[in-house]
C-alpha positions as CSV (number, residue, x, y, z in Angstrom):
1,M,190.4,220.1,180.6
2,S,190.2,223.2,183.0
3,I,189.5,226.5,181.3
4,R,189.7,229.8,182.9
5,P,188.6,232.9,181.2
6,S,191.5,235.6,181.4
7,P,191.8,239.0,179.8
8,S,195.7,238.6,179.7
9,A,195.5,235.2,178.1
10,G,192.7,235.3,175.7
11,L,189.3,233.8,176.4
12,F,190.6,230.5,177.8
13,A,193.6,229.7,179.9
14,E,194.5,226.4,181.6
15,E,194.3,226.2,185.4
16,T,193.7,223.6,188.0
17,S,191.9,224.3,191.3
18,A,190.0,222.6,194.2
19,S,186.4,221.4,193.4
20,A,184.5,222.3,196.5
21,D,182.7,225.3,195.1
22,W,182.2,224.1,191.5
23,V,178.6,223.5,190.0
24,L,178.6,220.3,187.9
25,A,176.3,220.2,184.9
26,H,175.2,217.4,182.5
27,C,173.6,218.7,179.5
28,D,172.0,217.1,176.4
29,G,170.0,218.2,173.3
30,G,168.3,216.4,170.5
31,A,166.0,216.6,167.5
32,R,163.4,214.3,166.1
33,G,164.1,214.6,162.4
34,N,167.1,216.9,162.3
35,P,165.6,219.4,161.9
36,G,162.5,218.5,163.8
37,P,161.0,218.9,167.2
38,A,163.9,219.7,169.4
39,G,164.6,220.2,173.1
40,Y,167.3,220.1,175.7
41,G,167.8,219.0,179.1
42,A,170.3,219.6,181.9
43,V,171.1,218.6,185.5
44,L,173.1,220.7,187.7
45,T,174.4,219.5,191.1
46,D,176.9,220.8,193.6
47,S,180.3,219.1,194.2
48,H,178.5,216.5,196.7
49,G,176.0,215.5,194.1
50,K,173.0,217.4,195.4
51,I,170.8,218.6,192.7
52,L,170.5,222.2,192.3
53,A,168.4,222.5,189.2
54,E,166.9,220.5,186.4
55,L,166.4,222.3,183.0
56,S,164.1,221.0,180.1
57,E,163.0,223.2,177.3
58,F,161.4,222.6,174.0
59,L,162.9,224.7,171.2
60,G,160.6,224.2,168.3
61,N,161.9,222.7,165.0
62,R,165.7,222.7,165.3
63,T,168.7,220.6,164.6
64,N,170.5,218.3,167.0
65,N,173.6,220.6,167.3
66,F,171.3,223.6,167.8
67,A,169.8,221.8,170.8
68,E,173.1,220.7,172.1
69,Y,174.4,224.2,172.2
70,S,171.0,225.4,173.8
71,G,171.6,223.1,176.6
72,L,175.2,224.5,177.2
73,L,173.7,228.1,176.9
74,G,171.1,227.0,179.4
75,C,173.5,225.8,182.0
76,L,175.8,228.9,181.6
77,Q,172.9,231.3,182.1
78,W,171.6,229.3,185.2
79,A,175.1,229.5,186.7
80,L,175.3,233.3,186.1
81,D,171.9,234.0,187.3
82,N,172.4,232.1,190.5
83,H,175.9,233.5,191.1
84,H,177.9,230.4,190.6
85,P,181.1,231.5,189.2
86,R,182.6,228.0,188.7
87,L,181.0,225.6,186.3
88,R,181.9,222.2,185.0
89,V,180.0,220.9,182.0
90,T,179.6,217.4,180.7
91,S,178.1,216.8,177.2
92,D,177.8,213.8,174.9
93,S,178.1,216.2,171.9
94,E,181.8,215.7,170.8
95,L,181.3,218.3,168.1
96,M,180.2,221.1,170.6
97,V,182.7,220.1,173.3
98,K,185.7,220.4,170.9
99,Q,184.5,223.7,169.3
100,I,184.2,225.1,172.7
101,Q,187.5,223.8,173.6
102,G,189.0,225.4,170.3
103,K,189.9,222.0,168.8
104,Y,187.3,222.2,166.0
105,K,186.5,225.2,163.9
106,V,182.9,226.5,163.7
107,N,182.0,226.4,160.0
108,S,178.2,226.3,160.4
109,P,176.4,229.9,160.1
110,D,173.7,228.5,162.2
111,L,176.0,227.4,165.0
112,R,178.5,230.3,165.0
113,P,176.1,232.8,166.9
114,L,175.5,230.2,169.6
115,W,179.2,229.5,169.9
116,E,179.8,233.2,170.3
117,E,177.2,233.5,172.9
118,A,178.6,230.6,174.7
119,R,182.0,232.3,174.7
120,R,180.5,235.5,175.9
121,R,178.7,233.8,178.8
122,I,181.9,231.7,179.7
123,A,183.8,234.9,179.8
124,Q,181.8,236.1,182.7
125,L,182.6,233.2,185.0
126,D,185.8,232.7,187.1
127,R,186.3,229.1,186.0
128,F,184.9,226.8,183.2
129,E,185.6,223.3,182.1
130,I,183.7,221.3,179.5
131,T,184.3,217.5,178.8
132,H,182.9,215.0,176.5
133,A,181.2,211.8,177.9
134,L,179.3,208.9,176.1
135,R,175.6,209.0,176.0
136,H,175.1,206.3,178.5
137,K,176.8,208.6,181.1
138,N,174.5,211.2,180.4
139,K,171.2,209.5,181.0
140,D,169.4,212.1,183.2
141,A,170.1,215.0,180.8
142,D,168.9,212.9,177.9
143,R,165.6,212.0,179.7
144,L,165.0,215.6,180.4
145,A,165.7,216.5,176.7
146,N,163.2,213.8,175.6
147,D,160.7,215.1,178.2
148,A,160.9,218.5,176.6
149,M,160.4,217.1,173.2
150,D,157.4,215.1,174.3
151,R,155.8,218.1,175.9
152,G,156.4,220.1,172.7
153,T,154.8,217.5,170.5
154,G,152.0,216.7,172.9
155,K,153.2,213.2,173.6
156,P,152.8,212.1,177.2
157,A,156.2,212.0,178.9
158,A,157.3,209.0,180.9
159,G,157.9,211.2,183.9
160,R,156.6,214.5,184.9
161,P,158.4,217.8,184.0
162,P,161.2,219.0,186.3
163,H,159.9,220.8,189.2
164,S,156.5,220.0,188.0
165,Q,153.6,221.6,190.1
166,S,149.9,221.0,190.6
167,V,147.7,224.0,189.9
168,I,144.6,224.4,191.9
169,A,142.0,226.5,190.1
170,T,139.1,227.8,192.2
171,P,136.2,230.3,191.4
172,G,137.0,234.0,191.6
173,A,135.8,236.3,194.3
174,V,132.8,237.7,192.2
175,E,131.4,234.1,191.7
176,K,132.0,233.1,195.3
177,T,129.7,235.9,196.6
178,A,126.8,234.1,194.8
179,V,127.5,230.8,196.2
180,S,126.1,229.6,199.5
181,T,128.4,227.7,202.0
182,T,126.3,224.7,201.3
183,S,126.9,224.6,197.6
184,K,130.6,225.8,197.4
185,P,132.2,224.3,194.4
186,Q,135.2,222.0,195.1
187,P,138.7,223.1,193.8
188,T,139.8,221.5,190.5
189,M,143.2,220.0,190.5
190,L,145.1,220.4,187.3
191,R,148.8,219.2,186.5
192,G,151.3,221.6,185.0
193,F,154.5,223.6,185.4
194,T,155.7,227.0,185.8
195,R,158.4,228.7,183.6
196,D,159.3,232.3,183.2
197,G,156.5,233.4,185.5
198,A,153.9,231.7,183.4
199,I,151.7,228.7,184.0
200,H,151.8,225.9,181.5
201,L,149.1,223.1,181.7
202,L,149.8,219.6,180.7
203,G,147.5,218.2,178.0
204,S,144.6,220.2,176.7
205,A,143.5,221.7,179.9
206,T,142.9,225.5,179.9
207,L,142.3,228.0,182.6
208,P,138.9,230.0,182.3
209,D,138.7,233.6,183.0
210,G,137.8,235.0,186.4
211,I,139.6,232.5,188.6
212,F,142.2,232.4,191.4
213,V,145.1,230.1,190.9
214,K,147.1,228.4,193.6
215,V,150.2,226.7,192.7
216,I,151.4,223.9,195.0
217,P,154.8,222.2,194.3
218,E,154.7,218.4,194.2
């Protein structure tokens, strides 16, 4: 189903077009307990399959459906922020897909605001599509959603976070002035990732005061 926002035809209008400049997104969300520790994951690629971004976010204690909608909202916001006006989304949440398509009503007061926000973001795109796929066709997004839940609950993930980075912490300038060249401390390598301009370390590691940090992509 190809959906194009159009003021003259309501929020959605049917249209077909070439796929060369579309961004393709697979998103997934889940919760362990429903509600319980929740997270979403998404993989966005260009029309040739090149990965443009991997999204993975812990959401706190939420429901499965909240997490599924959060994944869609994350994809929509990424497309808007990065100036990609055509977006195709694949999700294994039949409920969310059919609600966005207008085939199901949104009766849940918890999901209604998320549905409305998704409509608002979709309206800012030139073209939008959303389709349902079975879970086995959404494995990468499912893995990223589970990575997010693992991080949020302190469980070591099977793989590193998307775009994970190594953080090298070295003594600050004041401390360095009192250290001779023969006793200069070696940098400490820590594992973590950056999000929203902040550094998040894996495990229980912390950064002490008075240090310089150099972030090196892995």
